[in-house]
Structures are given as C-alpha cells and as structure tokens.
C-alpha positions, -999 to 999 in steps of 0.1 A, spaced: 83 -35 252 92 -1 237 73 10 205 96 11 175 84 30 145 87 11 112 69 34 88 95 35 60 116 3 53 141 8 25 157 -20 5 194 -12 -3 213 -35 -27 242 -51 -8 264 -50 -39 263 -12 -40 289 1 -15 277 37 -20 241 27 -12 253 10 20 270 42 31 240 63 22 217 41 42 233 56 74 221 91 65 185 86 52 154 94 72 139 59 70 131 39 101 145 6 88 171 -4 62 170 -38 46 205 -46 33 196 -70 5 216 -100 -6 187 -115 -26 166 -99 -53 185 -67 -56 218 -85 -63 229 -102 -95 243 -138 -92 278 -128 -101 278 -101 -73 265 -123 -45 298 -129 -28 309 -92 -30 275 -82 -16 278 -107 13 312 -93 22 302 -57 20 270 -61 40 288 -81 67 314 -53 69 288 -26 70 268 -42 98 299 -47 118 310 -11 113 276 2 124 268 39 123 231 34 114 219 54 143 182 49 151 177 28 120 168 -8 125 192 -29 104 178 -59 86 197 -83 63 178 -102 37 195 -135 29 192 -156 -2 170 -187 2 186 -217 19 177 -237 -13 201 -216 -33 238 -218 -37 243 -187 -15 219 -189 14 239 -210 39 271 -189 32 250 -158 37 239 -170 71 273 -180 82 287 -145 73 258 -124 86 244 -142 117 273 -132 140 274 -95 129 247 -82 152 221 -72 127 188 -64 143 169 -87 121 175 -115 96 149 -116 69 142 -151 55 128 -152 19 103 -176 5 89 -189 38 62 -215 30 53 -229 64 61 -227 101 86 -255 98 108 -233 76 112 -209 105 119 -237 130 147 -249 108 159 -213 102 160 -206 139 182 -237 146 205 -226 118 207 -191 130 215 -202 166 242 -226 153 257 -197 133 263 -178 165 238 -150 161 234 -128 192 202 -136 212 188 -101 203 188 -108 166 152 -114 155 137 -130 124 112 -117 99 95 -138 73 90 -128 36 53 -136 28 56 -140 -9 45 -174 -21 11 -191 -27 18 -216 1 26 -187 25 -8 -172 18 -25 -206 25 -3 -212 56 -2 -176 70 -17 -186 104 7 -215 109 37 -194 99 27 -167 124 21 -193 151 58 -203 148 65 -172 169 52 -193 199 84 -213 196 109 -187 208 138 -205 190 124 -192 157 130 -156 168 100 -146 146 88 -110 152 76 -98 119 62 -104 84 72 -86 52 48 -88 22 65 -97 -11 38 -85 -35 60 -87 -66 67 -123 -60 31 -130 -52 22 -115 -86 48 -136 -104 38 -168 -87 0 -164 -89 -6 -144 -121 -25 -118 -101 -20 -83 -115 -9 -54 -93 -36 -28 -101 -48 4 -83 -65 -7 -51 -49 -41 -53 -82 -59 -54 -66 -92 -66 -43 -92 -35 -64 -77 -8 -76 -110 6 -39 -122 10 -28 -89 25 -55 -89 51 -51 -127 59 -14 -121 65 -22 -91 86 -47 -109 107 -23 -138 112 5 -114 122 -17 -96 147 -31 -128 162 5 -136 172 18 -102 181 40 -97 150 49 -65 131 38 -65 94 51 -44 65 34 -38 32 51 -46 -2 69 -22 -25 55 3 -50 72 -2 -83 63 30 -102 88 54 -88 76 83 -110 40 79 -99 39 99 -67 1 101 -65 -2 64 -69 24 58 -42 7 81 -18 -26 64 -24 -12 29 -17 6 41 14 -28 54 27 -45 22 18 -18 1 36 -21 24 67 -58 20 67 -55 -18 64 -34 -17 96 1 -22 83 30 -8 104 47 6 74 58 0 38 88 -14 21 105 10 -3 128 8 -33 139 44 -36 150 71 -11 125 96 -26 97 74 -13 108 78 24 92 112 31 57 105 18 58 71 34 68 86 68 40 112 65 14 85 56 22 63 86 27 90 112 -4 98 132 -20 131 124 -20 158 150 -58 157 152 -57 120 158 -31 123 185 -51 151 202 -83 131 202 -64 100 215 -50 121 244 -85 133 252 -97 97 254 -69 86 276 -73 116 300 -111 108 303 -106 72 312 -78 81 336 -103 101 357 -111 83 390 -148 84 384 -143 65 351 -119 39 365 -145 11 365 -165 21 334 -164 2 302 -178 30 281 -182 68 286 -194 98 266 -168 122 254 -177 153 235 -209 137 223 -194 104 213 -197 70 231 -162 57 236 -154 22 249 -124 11 270 -110 -7 239 -108 28 223 -86 39 252 -63 10 246 -61 19 209 -55 55 219 -26 46 242 -9 27 213 -14 56 189 1 81 214 30 58 221 38 56 184 35 94 180 57 100 210 83 75 196 83 93 163 86 127 179 115 115 200 133 101 170 129 133 150 141 154 179 172 133 183 
C-alpha cells in the first residue's frame, strides 16, 4: 500500500463556503470538512449541503478529503450520512466513538447509504470510554465492514469530559495519547494528534508538534492555515535522518549482509529492525518530495 503523508490535517467549517474553496489551495496534506463542532446548530443543514457539493465538485488535488459528521445520537447525524456517504469522500470521520460496536454499526450504516468501497472510516478518540476501550476500538479494523483505517485524537473534548487541563507537555493526557497510539499501531491504523488552541503562540505550537512527532503520531490536526507550514516541517523527516536511513538500507542490501540480523555501520551497531524503520522513513520522505514537486 502506498505511503500517504498526513502531516498537516486542517479542519474547515462546512458552513463557510469561502473556507471550502480555500481548502483546495492550501499546502496541507488532509482537509477535514467539518459538520460537527465548527458548525452552529442553525447552520447544520447549510453546511451539509455545501460540503456535499464541494466533495462532489472535487478539485482538492493531492489533499485527502475527510468529512466529519455529527454524532448519530444527534438530530443531524443520520441526515449527514445520507448526504455525504455517496459523494466519494476519502474518509468519513465518526465523532464520539466509545467502543468497537459503534464502528460496526457505523460501517453498516455507511454501506447502506451507498458509500463507495474506497471510502474509509476514521474514529474520533475523544471520550473517557474511548480511552478505556482504545484497544477494542482499534481491533474493530479486523472487521473490514467497519472500514476503519485511522484514529483522530480529540484532546479538547477529552479535557472537557475529564477535567484534565491542557498544559505544556500535556502530562495529564500523555497516558491517553500513548495508549491510543499503541492501540492504533497494533492494528495498522494511522493516528493524528489533537489541535493546538493558542493560534498566536507559535513557539508553543512548534513544541507540541515536535512532541507529537516524537511520540509517533503521523501528523497533527489544525484549526488555522497559518499552522500548516510549521506542522509540515515538524513531521517531515530531516535531511540528515533521510541520509542516514539510506545508508542503513544500502548496507543491509549488500549481498554479504543478506543473512545478518545486525551489522556495524560507521561505528554503530544497527539491527535489521532499524533497516525496516529506515525503509518506512525513506518512503515517507520520497512521498513528500513527490507531492511537493507535483
């Protein structure tokens, strides 16, 4: 399966027609056309119609197009699904997932609403139950009818529901972040970090991007276009990293190293698992380079 960069993932309010148009021109990897939190109740129907039209129209280029629905326990969720499932969006993002059964039910509803087979599902991980059930939610991906391919952390909702404060370093949330990440990786899912709220705090945003990258997240969800550039930079492999990765790959590809589990390269002991990690890093770097050259 081809590597798809998901460094920068920008929420765009579905009720804002200008924002939907602008989403086609921004240098983010993914756009989330939002019908939920970013849309006031009296604008839900207009947002639904505008997002459905925008997805059908296309023109988003390399950007992965995700639509976040309202919850199925709201007055809008089922109508959102009926309108958006057939449009051909790359991903349908389900909010407030609490357990794997929620995704089984969502998968059935999405199929009944005539979504194309290629449309995937991501789960918002944003409730206390989701944190307790992260492994079971990720395991729902074993049932292909769920279409589950990714997690999105909803840190603002987690703060609201638990009382945990969002502080520098996010110590109150780190256990949940890493549990969700481990669950996602155990089942081959992508996983994206939550948003940074303080738009004017560029240093804080850069720090949190670096923290999320080091934790192992694929990218970060964003609330403002100004966050795209720094986010892309944080989640793009550095030239030095890529060069070292290529050195590891070349060394293990030598015939004399074909059967070896560990070798010495430039004074370092390197195991075959490092070669596997290197191949993934190079694949991501190459995919980013190809995207930027297009």
